[in-house]
C-alpha positions as CSV (number, residue, x, y, z in Angstrom):
1,M,3.9,-3.3,28.7
2,V,2.2,-0.6,26.8
3,V,-0.4,-3.0,25.4
4,D,-1.5,-3.9,28.9
5,D,-2.3,-0.4,30.0
6,P,-6.0,-0.3,31.2
7,V,-6.6,2.9,29.3
8,W,-7.0,0.7,26.1
9,N,-10.2,-0.6,27.6
10,A,-11.7,2.8,26.7
11,I,-9.7,3.4,23.5
12,E,-10.3,0.1,21.8
13,P,-14.1,0.3,21.4
14,W,-13.8,4.0,20.5
15,M,-11.2,3.2,17.8
16,I,-13.3,0.3,16.4
17,E,-16.3,2.6,16.0
18,I,-14.1,5.1,14.1
19,R,-12.9,2.3,11.8
20,R,-16.5,1.2,11.1
21,G,-17.6,4.8,10.4
22,I,-14.8,5.2,7.9
23,H,-15.6,1.7,6.4
24,R,-19.2,2.8,5.7
25,H,-18.0,5.7,3.6
26,P,-15.0,4.7,1.5
27,E,-13.3,7.3,-0.7
28,L,-10.9,6.8,-3.5
29,G,-7.5,8.2,-4.4
30,L,-6.7,11.8,-3.4
31,E,-10.4,12.6,-3.1
32,T,-10.9,11.8,0.6
33,P,-12.6,14.9,2.0
34,E,-15.1,13.2,4.3
35,T,-12.4,10.9,5.8
36,A,-10.1,13.9,6.3
37,H,-12.9,15.8,8.0
38,R,-13.5,12.8,10.3
39,V,-9.8,12.7,11.2
40,E,-9.8,16.4,12.0
41,A,-13.0,16.1,14.1
42,V,-11.3,13.4,16.2
43,L,-8.1,15.5,16.6
44,D,-10.2,18.5,17.7
45,E,-11.9,16.2,20.2
46,L,-8.5,15.2,21.5
47,G,-7.1,18.8,21.5
48,I,-4.4,17.9,19.0
49,A,-3.3,20.7,16.7
50,H,-3.5,19.9,13.0
51,T,-3.1,21.4,9.5
52,R,-3.8,20.5,5.9
53,P,-0.4,20.2,4.0
54,I,-2.4,19.2,0.9
55,T,-6.1,19.3,0.1
56,N,-7.1,16.1,1.7
57,G,-4.0,15.3,3.7
58,V,-3.9,16.0,7.5
59,R,-0.9,16.7,9.7
60,G,-1.3,16.4,13.4
61,V,1.4,17.3,16.0
62,L,2.0,16.2,19.6
63,A,4.6,17.7,21.9
64,A,5.5,20.4,19.5
65,D,7.5,22.3,22.1
66,R,9.9,19.4,22.7
67,P,13.5,19.7,21.5
68,G,15.1,17.5,18.9
69,P,14.0,16.0,15.6
70,A,10.4,14.6,15.3
71,L,9.1,11.1,14.8
72,L,6.6,10.6,12.0
73,L,3.7,8.2,12.4
74,R,1.7,7.6,9.2
75,A,-1.7,6.1,8.1
76,D,-3.3,6.1,4.7
77,M,-7.0,6.9,4.2
78,D,-8.2,5.8,0.7
79,A,-10.2,2.8,-0.4
80,L,-10.4,0.6,-3.5
81,P,-12.9,0.4,-6.4
82,I,-14.3,-2.9,-5.2
83,Q,-18.0,-3.9,-4.5
84,E,-18.0,-5.3,-1.0
85,A,-19.4,-8.8,-0.7
86,N,-19.6,-8.9,3.2
87,D,-23.0,-8.7,4.9
88,L,-22.0,-6.5,7.8
89,P,-23.9,-3.9,9.7
90,F,-21.2,-1.4,8.8
91,R,-20.6,-2.6,5.2
92,S,-19.8,0.0,2.6
93,E,-22.7,2.3,1.8
94,I,-21.2,3.4,-1.6
95,S,-21.4,1.1,-4.6
96,D,-18.2,-0.2,-6.0
97,R,-16.1,1.1,-3.2
98,M,-14.6,-0.8,-0.3
99,H,-11.8,-0.5,2.3
100,A,-10.4,-3.8,1.0
101,C,-6.8,-3.0,1.9
102,G,-7.5,-1.9,5.5
103,H,-6.8,1.8,5.3
104,D,-9.8,2.3,7.5
105,C,-8.0,0.2,10.1
106,H,-4.7,2.2,9.6
107,T,-6.5,5.5,10.2
108,A,-8.3,4.2,13.2
109,M,-5.1,2.8,14.7
110,L,-3.2,6.0,14.3
111,L,-6.1,7.9,15.9
112,G,-6.1,5.4,18.8
113,A,-2.3,5.9,19.2
114,A,-2.9,9.6,19.1
115,R,-5.5,9.4,22.0
116,Y,-3.1,7.3,24.0
117,L,-0.2,9.7,23.4
118,Q,-2.3,12.7,24.1
119,A,-2.9,11.2,27.6
120,H,0.8,10.6,28.0
121,E,2.1,13.7,26.2
122,A,4.2,14.7,29.2
123,E,6.3,11.6,28.7
124,L,7.1,12.3,25.0
125,R,10.8,13.3,24.6
126,R,10.4,14.7,21.1
127,P,7.6,16.0,18.8
128,V,5.4,13.4,17.1
129,I,4.0,14.1,13.7
130,L,0.8,12.3,12.7
131,M,0.5,11.9,8.9
132,F,-3.0,11.0,7.5
133,Q,-2.4,10.5,3.8
134,P,-4.8,10.1,0.8
135,G,-4.1,8.4,-2.4
136,E,-1.8,5.5,-1.4
137,E,-3.7,3.1,-3.8
138,G,-3.0,5.7,-6.5
139,P,-2.0,8.2,-7.8
140,G,0.1,8.5,-4.6
141,G,-0.4,10.9,-1.8
142,A,3.0,10.5,0.0
143,M,5.0,12.6,-2.4
144,P,2.6,15.6,-2.5
145,M,2.8,15.6,1.4
146,I,6.6,15.4,1.3
147,E,6.7,18.3,-1.2
148,A,4.4,20.2,1.1
149,G,6.9,19.8,4.0
150,I,5.6,16.9,6.1
151,L,9.2,15.7,6.7
152,N,10.6,19.0,7.8
153,G,12.3,18.5,11.1
154,V,11.5,14.7,11.1
155,E,14.3,12.2,11.9
156,A,12.5,8.9,11.4
157,G,9.2,7.4,10.3
158,V,6.9,4.5,11.0
159,M,3.8,3.3,9.1
160,V,1.3,0.5,9.8
161,H,-0.3,-2.0,7.4
162,I,-2.6,-4.8,8.2
163,D,-1.8,-8.4,7.1
164,S,-4.2,-11.3,6.6
165,D,-1.4,-13.8,7.0
166,L,-0.9,-12.9,10.7
167,E,-3.4,-13.5,13.4
168,A,-4.8,-10.6,15.4
169,G,-2.6,-9.7,18.4
170,V,0.6,-10.2,16.4
171,I,2.8,-7.8,14.5
172,G,5.5,-8.4,11.9
173,L,8.7,-6.6,11.0
174,R,10.8,-6.6,7.8
175,E,14.2,-5.0,7.3
176,G,16.0,-4.1,4.2
177,A,14.1,-4.6,0.9
178,A,10.7,-4.9,2.5
179,M,8.2,-4.1,-0.3
180,G,8.5,-4.1,-4.1
181,S,8.5,-1.5,-6.8
182,C,5.7,-1.2,-9.2
183,D,5.6,-0.2,-12.8
184,D,2.4,-0.6,-14.8
185,F,2.3,-0.8,-18.6
186,R,-0.1,-0.6,-21.5
187,L,0.9,-2.6,-24.6
188,T,-0.9,-2.2,-27.9
189,V,-0.3,-4.6,-30.8
190,H,-1.0,-3.1,-34.2
191,G,-1.6,-5.8,-36.9
192,R,-3.6,-5.8,-40.1
193,G,-7.2,-6.9,-40.2
194,G,-8.7,-9.4,-42.6
195,H,-11.2,-12.3,-43.0
196,G,-10.9,-15.3,-40.8
197,S,-10.9,-17.6,-43.8
198,T,-7.7,-15.9,-45.2
199,P,-5.4,-15.2,-42.2
200,H,-2.4,-15.1,-44.5
201,Q,-3.6,-11.8,-46.0
202,G,-3.6,-10.1,-42.6
203,V,-1.4,-9.8,-39.5
204,D,-3.3,-11.4,-36.6
205,A,-2.9,-9.1,-33.6
206,I,-4.4,-11.7,-31.3
207,F,-1.8,-14.3,-32.3
208,V,1.0,-11.8,-31.9
209,A,-0.3,-10.7,-28.5
210,T,-0.4,-14.2,-27.2
211,A,3.2,-14.7,-28.4
212,I,4.2,-11.5,-26.5
213,V,2.5,-12.6,-23.3
214,Q,4.4,-15.9,-23.3
215,A,7.7,-14.3,-24.4
216,I,7.9,-11.6,-21.7
217,Q,7.7,-14.4,-19.1
218,A,11.2,-15.4,-20.2
219,V,12.4,-12.1,-18.8
220,V,11.6,-13.5,-15.4
221,S,12.2,-17.3,-15.8
222,R,15.3,-17.2,-18.0
223,E,17.0,-13.8,-17.6
224,Q,16.5,-12.9,-13.9
225,D,18.5,-14.1,-10.9
226,A,16.1,-16.3,-9.0
227,F,17.4,-14.8,-5.7
228,D,16.4,-11.2,-6.8
229,P,12.6,-11.4,-7.0
230,L,10.8,-10.2,-10.1
231,V,7.2,-10.6,-11.3
232,V,5.7,-9.6,-14.7
233,S,1.9,-10.1,-14.9
234,V,-0.5,-9.3,-17.7
235,G,-3.8,-8.4,-16.1
236,T,-6.1,-7.5,-19.1
237,I,-6.2,-8.2,-22.8
238,H,-8.8,-6.9,-25.2
239,G,-9.0,-7.3,-29.0
240,G,-11.0,-8.5,-31.9
241,Y,-14.5,-7.9,-33.4
242,R,-16.1,-11.2,-34.1
243,E,-15.4,-14.9,-34.7
244,N,-14.5,-14.6,-38.5
245,V,-12.5,-11.4,-38.4
246,I,-8.7,-11.2,-38.1
247,A,-8.1,-8.6,-35.3
248,D,-6.0,-5.6,-36.3
249,R,-5.5,-4.4,-32.8
250,V,-5.1,-5.8,-29.3
251,E,-4.6,-3.8,-26.1
252,M,-3.2,-5.3,-22.9
253,T,-2.2,-4.0,-19.5
254,G,0.2,-5.4,-16.9
255,T,2.5,-4.8,-14.0
256,I,6.2,-5.2,-13.3
257,R,7.2,-5.8,-9.7
258,A,10.8,-6.0,-8.4
259,M,12.8,-5.9,-5.2
260,S,15.9,-4.1,-6.4
261,R,16.5,-1.0,-8.5
262,A,18.7,-2.9,-10.9
263,A,16.0,-5.6,-11.5
264,R,13.4,-2.9,-11.9
265,E,15.3,-0.9,-14.5
266,R,16.3,-4.0,-16.4
267,A,12.8,-5.6,-16.4
268,V,11.2,-2.4,-17.7
269,R,13.7,-2.1,-20.5
270,R,13.5,-5.8,-21.5
271,V,9.7,-6.1,-21.5
272,G,9.5,-3.3,-24.0
273,E,12.3,-4.8,-26.1
274,V,10.8,-8.3,-26.1
275,A,7.4,-7.0,-27.0
276,D,8.8,-4.9,-29.9
277,G,11.0,-7.8,-31.2
278,M,8.2,-10.4,-31.0
279,A,5.8,-8.0,-32.8
280,R,8.3,-7.3,-35.6
281,T,8.9,-11.0,-36.0
282,Y,5.3,-11.5,-37.1
283,G,5.0,-8.3,-39.1
284,A,3.2,-6.3,-36.4
285,R,4.0,-3.3,-34.4
286,A,4.0,-3.0,-30.5
287,E,3.4,0.2,-28.7
288,F,4.7,0.1,-25.1
289,V,3.7,2.8,-22.7
290,L,5.0,2.7,-19.1
291,D,3.3,4.2,-16.1
292,A,6.2,4.4,-13.6
293,G,5.0,3.6,-10.0
294,Y,6.4,3.4,-6.5
295,P,10.1,2.5,-5.8
296,V,11.2,-0.4,-3.6
297,F,10.5,0.2,0.1
298,M,13.8,-0.1,1.9
299,A,13.2,-0.5,5.6
300,D,16.2,1.0,7.4
301,V,18.0,-1.9,9.1
302,P,19.3,-0.2,12.3
303,W,16.0,1.6,12.8
304,T,14.0,-1.6,12.3
305,Q,16.3,-3.5,14.7
306,R,15.9,-0.8,17.3
307,A,12.1,-1.0,16.8
308,R,12.2,-4.7,17.4
309,H,13.6,-4.3,20.9
310,I,11.1,-1.5,21.7
311,L,8.1,-3.5,20.4
312,T,9.1,-6.7,22.1
313,E,9.2,-4.9,25.4
314,A,5.9,-3.1,24.7
315,L,3.9,-6.0,23.3
316,G,5.7,-9.1,24.6
317,P,8.1,-11.4,22.7
318,E,5.3,-13.7,21.5
319,A,3.6,-10.8,19.7
320,V,6.6,-9.7,17.5
321,R,7.7,-11.7,14.5
322,D,9.9,-11.4,11.5
323,V,7.9,-11.7,8.3
324,P,9.2,-12.1,4.7
325,P,9.3,-9.3,2.2
326,T,6.4,-8.8,-0.3
327,L,6.1,-7.7,-3.9
328,G,3.1,-5.6,-2.7
329,V,4.0,-1.9,-3.0
330,E,3.7,1.1,-0.8
331,D,4.2,4.8,-1.5
332,F,5.7,5.2,2.0
333,A,8.8,4.1,0.0
334,Y,9.3,7.8,-0.9
335,V,9.5,8.6,2.8
336,A,12.0,5.8,3.3
337,E,14.2,7.2,0.6
338,R,14.6,10.4,2.7
339,I,14.6,9.3,6.3
340,P,15.0,6.0,8.2
341,A,11.6,4.3,8.1
342,F,9.9,0.9,8.5
343,C,6.5,-0.7,8.6
344,I,4.6,-2.3,11.5
345,V,2.8,-5.2,9.9
346,V,-0.4,-5.7,11.9
347,G,-2.1,-9.1,12.0
348,I,-5.9,-9.1,11.5
349,A,-6.6,-12.8,10.7
350,G,-9.4,-14.3,12.9
351,P,-12.1,-16.9,12.8
352,Q,-14.1,-15.0,10.1
353,L,-11.3,-14.6,7.7
354,T,-11.9,-16.2,4.3
355,T,-10.0,-14.0,1.9
356,G,-7.0,-11.7,1.9
357,L,-6.3,-8.1,1.1
358,H,-7.7,-6.4,-2.0
359,S,-10.7,-8.8,-1.9
360,A,-14.4,-8.1,-1.8
361,G,-14.7,-10.5,1.1
362,L,-12.0,-9.3,3.4
363,M,-13.0,-9.7,7.1
364,V,-10.9,-8.0,9.7
365,D,-10.5,-9.3,13.2
366,E,-10.8,-5.9,14.9
367,R,-8.8,-7.1,18.0
368,G,-5.7,-6.4,15.9
369,L,-6.4,-2.6,16.0
370,K,-5.4,-2.4,19.6
371,T,-2.1,-4.1,18.9
372,G,-1.3,-1.8,16.0
373,A,-2.2,1.3,17.9
374,A,-0.2,0.2,21.0
375,A,2.8,-0.5,18.7
376,L,2.6,3.0,17.2
377,A,2.3,4.5,20.7
378,A,5.3,2.5,22.0
379,M,7.5,3.8,19.2
380,A,6.6,7.4,20.0
381,L,7.2,7.0,23.7
382,R,10.3,4.9,23.7
383,S,12.3,5.7,20.6
């Protein structure tokens, strides 16, 4: 099995140190210059050719002289605007930034796979493209890299993502609708201010906003097929001046997550309609602004099934599991719209785990990095 190759004894600690270095210096969005330079330095060390398709995106290539269409292996590099709560020797050194979604692990795993594949380059039957992408957490780096030609000559793609619901040493696979779509919205309720002692003389924007928050949940609970998942969440709400003033304006933000194009389109339309109708009912006005996000990530079924056989042979049957879909989102969905693609879900749960992804207290069991890197390498060597 690929995962049992003794060469991992050298690659694993090297890969963990790379991960910790990236973890110390998290960067946000498309602005990942230091991380991109770290990636390029490692690729130079390995003798792997690389270019910059976009400002902070890196494209490496192995076995460029092989015939046939290439395989794409992808990792993302950006962090989240979160203050780390962990007391680690390699904790984030930048305030209000943390690799709380594991992109430091993803980048390290792809570099670990690259080192393994560089040592086995003669065995590669086709070119392998390494895609190191910024901006997955927003505004989205996959599409700029696609527009810059990262998929030219590529037949299929694979990405990795850590998962705190799986123990280290295990990977998961999803086929079909694997990850949700995301559309964020900003909703402003315009009422009419007044004194708290005479609410009938104004239009209370706070009252109207609370009615809207409750009403839009009916889009999910009373209008949506329960077997076609949909979530509408309001995450922030701000309004009012003081205790005896009728608020004339409330602003709220939220997110719409769906697992099908039809559910997505309908929910976006209906949330706006319900908000408008509820506001007018109470004499207010609702301003609905949509920030359209990533589409549903459709994992190609034949490609995922083929990968299941490859990864079972490479890692052992006890290490490969089917995992349920998630309404978490991923801009690799844009890649999956253009070529067959799927995600290797890498377990990182261990004894220190207390919280999940996107948390200030996320603790990664770094033994999972070897499993993820070996899985990427196996896909390149055997597919």
